C-alpha positions in Angstrom: 31.6 58.7 12.3 33.8 58.3 9.1 37.7 58.1 8.7 39.8 60.1 5.7 43.3 58.9 5.7 44.8 60.9 3.5 48.6 59.5 1.9 50.4 62.4 0.3 53.4 61.0 -1.9 55.5 64.0 -2.1 59.6 64.3 -3.6 60.9 65.0 -0.2 58.4 63.3 2.2 55.6 60.9 2.6 52.8 62.1 5.0 49.8 60.3 6.1 47.0 62.5 8.1 43.8 60.8 9.3 40.7 63.0 9.9 37.8 61.9 11.7 34.4 63.5 9.8 31.4 64.1 11.6 27.9 63.6 10.0 27.7 67.3 10.1 30.7 67.8 7.9 32.8 69.0 10.8 36.2 67.3 10.8 39.3 66.9 12.8 42.5 65.3 12.9 43.4 62.6 15.2 46.6 61.2 13.3 49.9 62.5 11.3 52.8 60.9 10.7 55.9 61.6 8.1 58.7 59.9 6.7 61.6 61.5 5.1 61.7 59.0 1.6 63.2 61.8 -0.7 61.2 59.8 -3.6 63.1 62.5 -6.1 66.7 62.2 -4.9 68.9 61.5 -8.2 66.1 61.9 -10.7 68.4 64.7 -12.5 68.0 65.8 -15.5 66.5 62.7 -17.0 63.9 62.8 -14.7 63.9 59.1 -14.0 63.0 57.3 -10.2 66.2 55.9 -9.0 65.7 52.3 -7.1 66.9 53.0 -4.0 64.2 55.9 -3.7 61.0 53.9 -4.8 62.2 51.3 -2.3 62.2 53.5 0.4 58.9 55.2 -0.5 56.9 51.8 -0.7 58.4 50.6 2.7 57.1 54.1 4.2 53.8 53.4 2.3 53.3 50.0 3.9 54.0 50.9 7.6 51.3 53.7 6.9 48.6 51.0 5.8 49.2 49.1 9.3 48.4 52.3 10.6 45.4 53.1 8.6 43.8 49.8 8.5 43.4 49.7 12.4 40.8 52.6 11.9 37.5 51.9 11.8 35.0 53.0 8.6 38.6 54.5 7.2 38.1 55.7 3.8 41.7 56.0 2.1 43.1 59.0 -0.6 46.3 58.6 -1.9 47.9 61.0 -4.0 51.3 62.0 -5.4 53.0 65.3 -6.9 55.7 66.6 -8.6 58.2 63.8 -8.6 55.8 61.0 -9.7 54.5 63.5 -12.2 58.0 64.4 -13.9 59.1 61.2 -13.7 59.5 59.1 -17.1 59.2 55.5 -15.2 56.0 56.8 -13.2 53.9 54.1 -14.2 56.6 51.5 -13.1 56.4 53.1 -9.8 52.2 53.6 -9.9 52.1 49.7 -10.9 54.5 48.4 -8.0 52.6 50.8 -5.3 49.2 48.8 -6.5 50.5 45.3 -6.7 53.1 46.0 -3.5 50.7 48.0 -1.0 47.4 47.5 -2.5 46.8 51.2 -3.1 46.1 53.3 -6.3 48.0 56.1 -6.6 46.4 59.2 -8.1 48.9 61.7 -9.6 47.9 65.5 -8.8 48.6 67.5 -12.0 50.7 71.0 -10.9 47.4 73.0 -11.7 45.3 70.6 -9.3 48.0 70.9 -6.3 48.1 74.4 -6.5 44.1 74.3 -6.4 43.9 72.3 -3.2 47.1 74.4 -1.6 44.5 77.1 -1.9 41.4 75.5 -0.9 43.5 74.5 2.3 44.7 78.1 3.2 41.7 79.9 2.6 39.4 77.7 4.9 41.5 78.7 8.2 43.5 81.6 7.1 40.5 84.0 5.7 43.1 86.6 3.4 41.1 88.3 1.3 44.4 89.3 -1.0 47.5 87.2 -0.8 49.8 84.8 -2.9 50.4 81.6 -1.8 53.7 79.5 -2.2 54.1 76.0 -1.8 57.6 74.5 -2.3 58.4 70.9 -2.5 61.1 68.9 -3.4 60.6 69.0 -6.9 57.9 71.7 -7.6 56.6 74.6 -6.1 53.2 76.1 -6.6 51.9 79.7 -7.1 48.5 81.1 -6.4 47.5 84.4 -6.7 44.4 85.1 -4.1 41.9 88.3 -5.0 38.9 88.4 -3.0 39.4 85.3 -1.6 39.2 83.7 -5.4 42.4 81.9 -6.9 42.6 84.4 -9.5 45.7 82.9 -11.3 48.1 79.8 -10.4 50.7 77.7 -11.9 53.4 74.9 -10.6 57.0 75.0 -11.3 59.1 71.9 -11.5 61.4 73.5 -9.5 61.9 72.2 -5.6 64.4 72.1 -2.6 65.5 68.8 -3.8 66.0 69.4 -7.4 67.9 73.3 -7.0 70.1 71.8 -4.3 71.1 68.7 -6.7 71.2 71.1 -10.1 73.2 74.0 -8.6 75.4 72.2 -5.9 73.7 74.1 -2.7 73.6 71.1 -0.4 77.4 71.3 1.3 79.2 74.9 1.5 77.9 77.0 -1.3 80.1 78.9 -3.9 79.0 82.1 -4.8 78.7 81.1 -8.7 76.4 78.1 -8.0 74.3 80.5 -6.0 74.1 83.1 -8.6 73.2 80.4 -11.4 70.4 79.5 -8.8 69.4 82.7 -8.5 69.2 83.4 -12.4 67.6 80.4 -13.0 64.7 80.8 -10.3 64.2 84.7 -11.5 63.9 84.0 -14.9 61.5 81.4 -14.1 59.3 84.2 -12.2 59.5 86.6 -14.3 57.6 84.2 -16.9 54.6 84.6 -15.1 52.6 87.9 -16.0 50.4 87.3 -13.6 53.1 88.0 -10.4 52.7 91.6 -11.3 49.4 91.9 -9.1 50.9 90.2 -6.3 53.7 92.4 -5.2 51.4 94.4 -2.4 50.3 91.4 -0.5 51.2 89.1 2.1 53.0 85.7 0.9 51.3 82.4 2.4 53.7 79.7 3.1 53.4 75.9 2.6 55.8 73.3 2.3 58.9 71.7 4.1 61.6 74.1 3.4 58.8 77.1 4.7 58.2 74.8 7.8 62.0 75.0 8.5 61.8 78.6 8.5 59.3 79.2 10.8 60.9 76.2 13.2 64.4 78.5 12.9 62.7 81.3 13.7 60.7 80.2 16.9 64.3 78.2 17.9 65.9 81.4 17.8 63.2 83.7 19.6 62.6 80.9 22.2 66.4 79.8 23.2 66.7 77.8 26.3 63.0 76.8 26.4 62.9 73.2 26.3 59.6 73.3 24.1 60.6 76.0 21.7 57.8 74.9 18.9 54.2 76.1 18.6 52.0 76.0 15.9 53.3 77.8 12.9 49.8 78.4 11.5 49.4 82.2 11.4 52.7 82.6 12.4 54.3 85.4 10.7 58.1 87.2 9.8 59.1 90.0 8.0 61.2 89.8 4.8 64.0 91.1 6.9 63.9 88.4 9.2 63.9 85.7 6.2 66.5 87.5 4.6 69.0 87.3 8.0 68.0 83.7 8.3 69.0 83.0 4.6 72.4 84.7 4.9 73.0 82.7 7.8 72.3 79.4 6.4 74.7 80.7 3.2 77.8 81.3 5.9 77.7 78.0 7.1 78.9 74.5 5.7 76.5 71.4 6.1 78.0 69.9 9.5 77.3 73.6 10.8 74.0 73.8 9.0 72.5 70.4 10.6 73.7 71.8 14.2 71.4 74.9 13.7 68.2 74.9 16.3 64.7 74.3 14.5 66.6 72.9 11.1 66.0 69.0 11.1 69.5 67.4 9.7 68.2 65.5 6.9 67.1 69.0 5.5 70.3 70.8 6.1 71.1 69.9 2.4 68.0 71.0 0.9 67.4 74.1 2.5 69.2 77.0 0.9 67.6 75.7 -2.4 64.1 75.3 -0.5 64.3 79.1 0.3 65.6 80.4 -3.2 62.1 81.0 -4.6 60.9 82.3 -1.4 64.1 84.6 -1.4 63.5 85.8 -4.9 59.5 86.7 -4.6 60.4 88.8 -1.4 63.0 91.0 -3.7 60.0 92.0 -5.4 57.7 92.4 -2.7 56.7 95.9 -0.9 54.5 94.2 1.5 57.1 92.5 3.3 55.1 89.6 5.3 55.2 86.2 5.2 52.3 84.0 6.8 52.6 80.3 7.6 49.8 77.8 6.6 49.6 74.2 8.5 46.8 73.7 6.0 47.3 72.9 2.4 47.4 70.0 0.0 45.6 67.5 2.5 43.2 70.2 3.9 42.3 71.1 0.6 41.6 67.3 -0.2 39.6 66.9 3.3 37.4 69.9 2.3 36.4 69.3 -1.3 35.5 65.6 0.0 33.4 66.9 2.5 31.7 69.7 0.4 31.1 66.9 -2.4 29.5 64.4 0.2 27.2 67.2 1.6 26.0 67.9 -2.3 25.5 64.6 -2.6 23.1 64.2 1.0 21.5 67.1 -0.4 
C-alpha cells in the first residue's frame, strides 16, 4: 500500500490531500487539509509575490510536512499554480520553499492545470459534453469536453483575488467598478474562438469561489438544519439561482456578506470577483445548468500517477 501526498499551492489557499493507493491502482483519500494563505494578495500589476504572503504560505507548508511525514511509504508531489506561475520573483520563492521546507515545487503551466482539471472531472462525472470552469485566486481554466475528450483548453490570468483587487469589488460594490470588471471579463472570453461551441452544454464548476456558491445554496435550502452541508460533487443549480445569489451578494456590504450562511468570512471580499467569470459565461449559455465537481487538479494528478505506474508494471 502506498500513500501519495499532493500539496497544491493555490493563489488563495494551500491544500494537501493524502490518498492511499492500492496495488491494483484503486485509491481513496484518507486526509485533507486546507489553509487560507492568499499567496497572490497584493501582487498587483507588477506581479510580485509579497513577503507576508510568502511567509504565510511557507508556514502552512511546514505544518503540512509534519502531517505527511508521519504517513508510511509517502510519495510527495508539490505543485503551484497561477500566483507562482505569474510572479516575477517566483525563483526567489521556489528557492525559499526548497531551503526552508525541503520540497521541490513544480510550477504547472496554465494548460497543464486545465488538463488535470479535465482528468479529475471526467473520471467521476462521466459527462460526454460539458464546459469545465475552474476559478482560482489568480487564474481561471476553461476546458471544452466533447465525446469525453478535451477538445480545447485555456488558462486566463484572471481570478477571484486579482479581479476583486483590481476593480475594488471587496467592500460595497460601486456600479462603475462592477461594469469595468464585467467588460474586462467579457473581452477575455470573447477572444476565445472555440467558446461558441460551448453554448448548449452544462458548465462544470471547480475552484473555491464556485464551491462557495454551492455551499451557500445548500445553506439556503436547509435553513434550520444544524448540518446543512453535504457533498457538493454532482450538485446542480440553474442559471436563475446563480443570478439570484449574485444579485444578493451585490446588495450587501462586506460585513453583511461575512454573515451570509455558507460563505466563509475570509472569502467574503473576493466572492463577487470570483463569480464574475461564471456569470459572464452563463449569459452566453442556453443550457442554463451548472454542475459542481469536487474532483479537479489533485484527482487529475493521482489519475495520471496511477496510469503511469500501471504502464511501468505491465
